[in-house]
Backbone as CSV, one residue per row, in Angstrom:
resi,resn,N_x,N_y,N_z,CA_x,CA_y,CA_z,C_x,C_y,C_z
1,MET,27.755,22.679,-28.917,26.917,21.549,-29.511,27.728,20.498,-29.024
2,ARG,28.647,20.185,-29.198,28.978,19.188,-28.415,29.105,18.266,-27.067
3,SER,29.077,19.609,-26.304,29.000,19.639,-24.845,27.612,19.319,-24.521
4,ILE,26.639,19.403,-24.805,25.346,19.653,-25.330,25.281,17.890,-25.251
5,LEU,25.514,17.892,-26.596,25.115,16.088,-26.870,25.706,15.691,-25.904
6,ARG,26.905,15.521,-25.454,28.062,14.765,-24.463,26.558,14.704,-23.485
7,GLY,26.123,15.194,-22.784,25.576,15.630,-21.469,23.829,15.117,-21.961
8,ILE,23.764,14.846,-23.578,22.294,14.393,-23.102,22.928,12.817,-23.518
9,VAL,23.775,12.192,-24.226,24.418,11.026,-24.319,24.412,10.018,-22.600
10,PHE,25.360,11.343,-22.178,25.550,11.002,-20.747,24.181,10.552,-19.279
11,VAL,23.173,11.462,-19.993,21.530,11.717,-19.120,21.488,10.153,-20.015
12,MET,21.557,9.779,-20.890,20.525,8.458,-21.507,21.030,7.336,-21.228
13,GLY,23.101,7.535,-20.667,23.054,6.143,-20.372,22.922,6.299,-18.803
14,ILE,23.176,7.420,-17.827,22.043,7.046,-16.763,21.251,6.482,-16.716
15,ALA,20.228,6.937,-17.274,18.932,6.171,-17.854,18.422,5.002,-18.028
16,ALA,19.451,4.449,-19.127,19.100,3.233,-19.346,20.088,2.140,-18.407
17,ALA,20.955,2.908,-17.453,21.570,2.132,-16.661,21.233,1.860,-14.980
18,GLN,19.715,1.665,-15.207,19.165,2.174,-14.694,18.620,0.901,-13.877
19,PRO,18.706,-0.271,-12.850,17.126,-1.088,-13.326,15.898,-1.082,-13.421
20,HIS,15.504,-2.153,-13.692,14.175,-1.878,-14.385,13.003,-1.347,-13.696
21,GLY,12.328,-0.333,-14.255,11.316,0.647,-13.481,11.929,0.996,-12.425
22,GLU,13.009,1.427,-11.785,13.733,1.993,-10.433,13.512,3.590,-10.758
23,THR,13.639,4.547,-11.433,12.474,5.896,-11.920,11.701,5.926,-11.732
24,ASP,10.810,5.029,-10.942,9.336,4.722,-10.487,9.119,4.871,-8.908
25,ARG,10.422,4.322,-8.851,10.461,3.976,-6.900,9.843,4.963,-6.319
26,PRO,10.227,6.758,-6.542,9.647,7.863,-5.663,8.193,7.341,-5.760
27,ALA,7.743,7.269,-6.872,6.263,7.091,-6.690,5.593,6.046,-6.111
28,ILE,5.971,4.896,-5.877,5.591,3.777,-5.554,5.421,3.948,-4.004
29,ASP,6.977,5.055,-3.458,7.322,4.779,-2.025,5.808,5.835,-1.436
30,ALA,5.649,6.750,-2.403,4.378,7.994,-2.099,3.466,7.118,-1.729
31,VAL,2.970,5.983,-2.378,1.486,5.301,-2.618,1.656,4.890,-0.983
32,VAL,2.278,4.309,-0.900,2.887,3.927,0.438,2.157,4.860,1.724
33,VAL,2.972,5.545,1.476,3.012,7.077,2.218,1.244,7.118,2.477
34,ARG,0.544,7.842,1.711,-0.688,8.013,1.351,-1.462,7.155,1.763
35,PHE,-1.398,5.272,1.982,-2.042,4.473,2.095,-1.821,4.612,4.325
36,MET,-0.594,4.672,4.007,-0.620,4.985,5.499,-1.596,6.237,6.313
37,GLU,-1.378,7.449,5.178,-1.922,8.748,5.601,-3.572,8.610,6.048
38,ALA,-4.162,8.249,4.941,-5.345,7.600,4.390,-5.782,6.976,6.424
39,TRP,-4.902,6.176,6.373,-5.472,5.117,7.429,-5.349,5.844,8.498
40,ASN,-4.206,6.884,8.876,-4.549,7.287,10.098,-5.458,8.457,10.155
41,GLN,-5.561,8.897,8.857,-6.826,9.389,9.156,-8.349,9.086,8.871
42,HIS,-8.694,8.045,9.007,-9.663,7.178,9.162,-10.126,7.134,7.771
43,ASP,-9.518,7.438,6.596,-10.139,7.588,5.543,-10.674,6.489,4.706
44,ALA,-11.707,6.135,4.338,-12.166,4.766,3.349,-11.780,5.276,2.028
45,HIS,-12.341,6.874,1.696,-12.520,6.688,0.541,-11.119,7.294,0.193
46,ALA,-10.374,7.949,0.655,-8.643,8.249,0.681,-8.190,6.954,0.509
47,LEU,-8.438,6.231,0.881,-7.371,5.006,1.303,-8.107,3.753,-0.600
48,ALA,-9.729,3.968,-0.198,-9.308,3.537,-1.923,-9.674,3.692,-2.824
49,ALA,-9.510,5.329,-2.758,-8.135,5.578,-4.194,-6.948,5.530,-4.722
50,LEU,-6.912,4.644,-3.793,-5.103,4.758,-4.280,-5.529,3.360,-5.003
51,PHE,-6.274,2.671,-4.380,-6.315,0.937,-5.352,-6.841,1.233,-7.510
52,ALA,-7.029,0.540,-8.084,-7.239,0.286,-8.789,-8.660,0.241,-9.416
53,GLU,-9.263,0.394,-10.244,-10.881,0.213,-9.997,-11.103,-1.347,-10.024
54,ASP,-10.130,-1.942,-10.117,-10.976,-3.702,-10.584,-10.482,-4.389,-9.353
55,ALA,-9.290,-3.251,-8.570,-8.242,-4.374,-7.515,-8.929,-5.397,-6.608
56,ASP,-8.075,-6.183,-6.264,-8.642,-7.287,-5.091,-7.809,-7.061,-3.934
57,PHE,-8.570,-7.019,-2.919,-8.079,-6.887,-1.668,-8.407,-8.219,-0.512
58,THR,-7.505,-8.174,0.026,-7.650,-9.784,1.112,-6.923,-8.853,2.481
59,ASN,-8.109,-8.743,3.465,-7.369,-8.780,4.718,-6.660,-9.833,5.416
60,VAL,-6.200,-9.501,7.061,-5.757,-10.089,7.630,-6.360,-12.064,7.663
61,MET,-8.016,-12.007,7.593,-8.353,-12.952,8.454,-8.919,-13.383,6.476
62,GLY,-8.577,-13.583,6.078,-9.002,-13.530,4.724,-10.303,-13.180,4.103
63,MET,-10.715,-12.195,4.147,-11.792,-11.603,3.719,-11.589,-10.925,2.441
64,HIS,-11.995,-11.462,1.143,-11.619,-10.847,-0.168,-12.881,-9.822,-0.262
65,VAL,-12.592,-8.791,-1.690,-13.691,-7.700,-1.396,-12.533,-7.472,-2.985
66,THR,-13.542,-7.173,-4.224,-13.154,-6.386,-5.520,-13.977,-5.485,-5.800
67,GLY,-12.529,-4.479,-6.074,-13.110,-3.396,-7.247,-13.109,-1.849,-5.814
68,GLN,-12.954,-0.925,-6.999,-12.517,-0.048,-6.137,-13.505,0.362,-4.580
69,LYS,-14.735,0.401,-5.289,-16.103,0.935,-4.123,-16.134,-0.456,-3.354
70,ALA,-15.468,-1.301,-3.464,-15.712,-2.707,-2.574,-14.549,-2.167,-1.734
71,VAL,-13.776,-1.766,-1.845,-12.593,-1.635,-0.960,-12.906,-0.382,-0.402
72,GLU,-13.666,0.485,-0.310,-14.364,1.515,0.368,-14.569,1.320,1.319
73,ALA,-15.799,0.428,0.943,-17.355,0.144,1.397,-16.688,-1.184,2.858
74,HIS,-15.349,-2.017,2.535,-14.941,-2.832,3.304,-14.387,-2.229,4.589
75,HIS,-13.464,-1.055,4.381,-13.090,-0.619,5.190,-13.867,1.063,5.821
76,ALA,-15.278,1.638,5.109,-16.123,2.522,6.012,-16.101,2.284,7.122
77,PRO,-17.066,1.408,7.587,-17.458,0.724,9.117,-16.444,0.653,9.893
78,LEU,-15.423,-0.453,9.067,-14.491,-0.280,10.049,-14.009,1.019,10.860
79,PHE,-13.594,2.178,10.039,-12.718,3.100,10.817,-14.079,4.036,11.744
80,THR,-15.620,3.811,11.690,-16.146,4.708,11.974,-16.369,3.389,13.412
81,GLY,-16.016,2.252,13.229,-16.839,1.256,14.763,-15.976,1.019,15.624
82,PRO,-15.329,0.240,15.983,-14.776,0.469,17.231,-13.015,-0.530,17.011
83,VAL,-13.101,-1.264,15.394,-12.229,-2.449,15.164,-10.661,-0.924,15.305
84,PHE,-11.346,-0.141,13.943,-10.000,0.756,13.988,-10.273,1.920,14.347
85,LYS,-10.984,2.442,14.811,-11.267,4.011,14.822,-10.111,4.868,15.781
86,ASN,-9.454,4.350,16.160,-8.563,4.742,16.777,-7.944,4.079,17.011
87,SER,-7.284,3.431,15.606,-5.966,2.706,15.360,-4.961,3.728,14.499
88,HIS,-4.156,3.670,14.831,-2.582,4.455,13.888,-1.528,2.812,13.319
89,LEU,-1.501,3.557,12.113,-0.689,2.760,11.375,0.706,3.270,11.130
90,ALA,1.832,2.714,11.478,3.168,3.295,10.405,3.723,1.776,9.847
91,CYS,4.084,2.220,8.870,4.293,1.299,7.431,5.895,1.659,7.367
92,LYS,6.177,0.788,6.781,8.154,0.782,5.939,8.349,-0.089,5.012
93,LEU,8.699,0.676,3.702,8.846,0.110,2.376,9.711,-1.258,2.818
94,ARG,9.708,-2.392,2.751,10.739,-3.314,2.710,11.291,-3.459,1.267
95,SER,10.257,-3.643,0.210,11.497,-4.033,-0.357,10.304,-3.745,-2.117
96,VAL,10.580,-3.718,-3.148,10.149,-3.178,-4.617,11.000,-3.878,-5.695
97,ARG,10.295,-5.176,-6.242,10.603,-5.424,-7.029,9.770,-5.201,-8.344
98,PHE,10.437,-4.799,-9.578,10.001,-4.736,-10.919,9.589,-5.400,-11.613
99,LEU,8.525,-5.673,-12.238,8.560,-7.088,-12.865,8.731,-6.560,-14.384
100,LYS,7.797,-5.170,-14.901,8.316,-5.518,-15.688,8.345,-3.269,-15.584
101,PRO,7.924,-2.617,-16.101,8.210,-1.063,-16.471,7.268,-0.297,-15.491
102,ASP,5.767,-1.110,-15.781,4.632,-0.692,-15.681,4.262,-1.500,-14.051
103,ILE,4.735,-2.848,-13.586,4.770,-3.801,-12.893,5.528,-3.521,-11.843
104,ALA,4.753,-3.793,-10.334,5.917,-3.987,-9.484,5.112,-5.193,-8.504
105,MET,6.537,-5.727,-7.757,5.652,-6.349,-6.117,6.181,-5.255,-5.042
106,VAL,5.743,-4.886,-4.205,5.837,-3.957,-3.311,5.885,-5.127,-1.792
107,ASP,6.317,-4.758,-0.544,6.597,-5.790,0.332,6.586,-4.807,1.260
108,VAL,5.431,-4.564,2.379,5.298,-3.223,2.830,4.788,-3.885,4.745
109,ASP,6.159,-3.945,5.630,6.481,-4.077,6.970,5.003,-2.770,7.564
110,TRP,4.626,-3.666,8.436,3.182,-2.470,9.133,3.462,-3.120,10.891
111,ASP,3.352,-1.868,11.641,3.036,-1.620,12.845,1.980,-0.373,13.343
112,MET,1.186,-1.665,14.019,-0.595,-0.918,14.371,-0.619,-0.359,15.957
113,THR,-1.128,0.051,15.984,-1.451,0.607,17.774,-2.675,0.809,17.716
114,GLY,-3.726,0.453,18.314,-5.191,1.127,19.065,-6.149,0.408,18.312
115,ALA,-6.042,-0.350,17.362,-6.939,-1.561,16.999,-7.499,-1.927,18.070
116,ALA,-9.192,-2.436,18.120,-9.396,-3.206,19.156,-10.415,-4.286,18.519
117,THR,-10.695,-4.914,19.062,-12.284,-5.841,19.159,-13.338,-5.938,18.713
118,LEU,-14.258,-6.232,18.132,-15.637,-6.023,17.610,-16.444,-5.537,18.831
119,ASP,-15.832,-5.726,20.279,-16.026,-5.278,21.582,-15.432,-4.781,22.645
120,GLY,-14.980,-3.638,21.299,-13.898,-2.548,21.999,-13.193,-2.762,22.603
121,VAL,-12.423,-3.911,22.904,-11.579,-4.431,23.410,-10.237,-4.119,23.193
122,VAL,-9.406,-2.686,23.625,-8.183,-2.599,22.869,-6.558,-3.663,22.319
123,ARG,-6.436,-4.165,21.630,-5.840,-5.242,21.567,-4.515,-4.576,21.576
124,PRO,-3.274,-5.834,22.160,-2.127,-5.147,21.857,-1.522,-4.573,20.484
125,PRO,-0.495,-3.851,20.660,0.021,-3.586,19.296,0.616,-4.544,18.303
126,ARG,0.365,-4.433,17.218,0.321,-5.986,15.911,1.626,-5.248,14.709
127,LYS,1.987,-6.285,14.466,3.224,-6.075,13.239,2.631,-7.204,12.534
128,GLY,2.638,-6.243,11.045,2.531,-7.449,9.849,3.457,-7.290,8.521
129,LEU,2.695,-7.785,7.379,3.371,-6.910,6.159,2.063,-7.322,5.170
130,ILE,2.466,-6.605,4.498,1.103,-6.461,2.777,2.179,-6.590,2.376
131,ASP,1.617,-7.091,1.019,2.193,-7.753,-0.399,1.229,-7.069,-1.193
132,LEU,1.740,-5.981,-1.990,1.552,-4.996,-3.062,1.162,-5.768,-4.509
133,ALA,0.771,-6.511,-5.248,1.013,-6.022,-6.804,0.591,-4.745,-7.267
134,MET,1.333,-3.502,-8.008,0.776,-2.527,-7.789,0.751,-2.253,-9.368
135,ALA,0.643,-1.339,-10.851,0.787,-1.078,-12.074,0.257,0.004,-12.008
136,ARG,1.238,0.317,-12.634,0.613,1.909,-13.371,0.205,1.946,-14.621
137,ASP,-0.769,2.758,-14.183,-2.138,3.251,-15.071,-2.021,4.757,-15.298
138,GLY,-1.866,4.910,-17.080,-2.019,6.539,-17.494,-0.931,7.211,-15.970
139,GLY,0.297,6.326,-15.784,1.403,7.658,-15.443,1.157,7.398,-14.306
140,GLN,0.325,6.483,-13.199,0.310,7.011,-11.755,0.358,5.351,-11.293
141,TRP,0.511,4.868,-10.836,0.605,4.041,-9.679,-0.387,3.799,-9.283
142,ARG,-1.032,2.820,-9.252,-2.312,2.075,-8.685,-2.046,0.817,-7.550
143,ILE,-2.848,-0.030,-6.633,-2.931,-0.747,-6.129,-3.414,-1.710,-6.768
144,ALA,-3.750,-3.388,-7.298,-3.983,-4.003,-8.309,-4.571,-5.224,-7.651
145,VAL,-3.565,-5.682,-6.674,-3.840,-6.932,-5.231,-2.963,-6.192,-4.103
146,MET,-4.303,-6.685,-2.823,-3.649,-6.002,-2.136,-3.814,-7.579,-1.444
147,HIS,-2.366,-8.226,-0.454,-2.265,-9.375,0.610,-1.973,-9.105,2.305
148,ASN,-2.682,-8.791,3.170,-2.506,-8.327,4.024,-2.179,-9.506,4.901
149,SER,-0.880,-10.003,5.858,-1.004,-10.882,7.308,-0.479,-9.851,7.974
150,ASP,-1.350,-10.588,9.619,-1.038,-10.160,10.457,0.116,-11.032,11.686
151,PHE,0.881,-10.676,11.839,1.573,-11.260,12.661,1.519,-11.882,13.998
152,THR,0.768,-10.652,14.679,0.531,-10.815,16.340,-0.618,-11.911,16.130
153,ALA,-0.033,-12.669,17.484,-1.866,-13.665,17.828,-3.026,-13.075,18.415
154,PRO,-3.986,-13.205,17.799,-5.177,-12.908,17.836,-5.872,-12.362,19.722
155,ALA,-6.426,-11.457,19.562,-6.496,-11.262,20.812,-8.428,-11.908,21.352
156,PRO,-8.219,-12.487,22.691,-8.779,-13.713,22.644,-10.628,-12.997,22.485
157,GLY,-11.303,-13.767,22.295,-12.333,-14.076,21.983,-12.492,-12.925,20.622
158,ARG,-11.752,-12.620,19.136,-11.861,-13.006,18.428,-11.940,-13.774,17.356
């Protein structure tokens, strides 16, 4: 019985020693992976499902939409039209900072190939940074706010 109690105290000590919210890091990592997968499958519905119902989304050009349904409506024509229908996104988690156990700021470096201008001219590879405010809601991490930055020079005619 003592060894069981010592084991429980030991595990509780490890959990208490974890930085604020760090036990949720794998779940946040998984959202970033699912974001990348949804993008690469050009699936606006799966992408939008990662966002909170009342999420705010701002793209690299400063266009802003509010709400999960608006995120889907914004991306659907981009995934079927010339801009992103052949795009491939690679993401690398840069940092996670827990502000509270259920709120995290997440930075994601991204690289994209295959994107095109509205008239179908293929753009050179692009790089950027996604800043996410994520919140745990009902045990699931969702994107509450997303700001996307593109560090690549725009293509001619854009």
